N, C-alpha and C positions, 0 to 999 in steps of 0.2 A: 592625627598628631596631637601630642600634648605638651604642655609646658610644665617642667618640674622646678620646683624651688626648694632647695634644701639649706636649713640654717643648723649650725652646730657651734659648739666652742671649738677654738682653734686646735686644741689638742686632738680633736678627731679627724683632722684634715687627711693625713695619710690613709686612714681606715675608710674615709667616705670615698676617696679617689679609687680605691681598691673595689669598693662595693659598686661603683660606676663602672668600672672595667668589667667585672663579672656580669653586669647587667647589660652589656653590650652598648654602653653609652661611653663614647670616646671623645665627643666634642662638647664642651660645656664652656660656661663663663664662670669666672670665680672672683670674688671680692672679700677683702678683709673689712669687717666692720665691728662696731662695738655693740655688744649685746647689753641691754639695759633693763634692769628690773628695780621698780620702785617698791619698797616693801612696807610703805607707810600704812596701807591697808591691812597689813598683817600685824602691824604694831599694836602693843597694849600700853596700859599706863605704867607699868613696871619698867618699860624699855627707856634707858637712858637716852637713846638716839632714835625717837620715834620717826624722824625724817629721813632716815639712812637709806641711801640708794646704792645700788651695786652695779658695777660695770665689768664686763668680762670681755676679753679679746675672743672674737667669733668670726666665723666665716659664712658666707652665702655662696651657693652655686646654683646655677640655673641652666637650663638646656631645653631645646625643643627635641622631643624623642617620638620615637614610634610608640603608639599605643601599646603593643604588646610587650615592650621593653619595661614598662612601668609595673607590670606584674611582678617580675623578678625583683626589681629595685624596691618596691613596697615590701616585699617578704624579707629581703636581706636587711633592710633597715630595721624592721621589727625584730628580727633575729639579733642584730647587733645591739639594739637597745636593750633586750631582755637579759643580756649578759653583762651589761654595765651595772657596776656596783655604785656608781655616783649618782646623784640626783639629775644630773645634766643627760639630756637625751639628744639624738638626731631628730630634727623636725623636717617633715616632708609634706610639701603640697602638690597635688596633681591637677592641673587645670586643663580643660578643654579648650582647644583652639579652634574657633570657629572658621577663621579665615587666616591665610598666611601666603606670603609669596616665596617662603623658605620651603624648599624641596628635600626631603629625607631620602 
């Protein structure tokens, strides 16, 4: 069993849900979140607003899934990201679950 965590901008919500469906993942949890990026380390002396911070409407999805379903999910998310023209990407973390009382 694995725990998957997906984060992305809200605009990708429908696409991610379709990817989950194609990956045989039908049960998941979903949360709207605020994505935050502090650009101060990228700032330079010519920047008028060196302390500028950026917030985006984002989402986080997570689920316990069968290990074999993560292979397709990982491939589908990478394919989706490769097709994006924007700088924003879908982020996926796959974690090993050592113990759980949740049965798949």
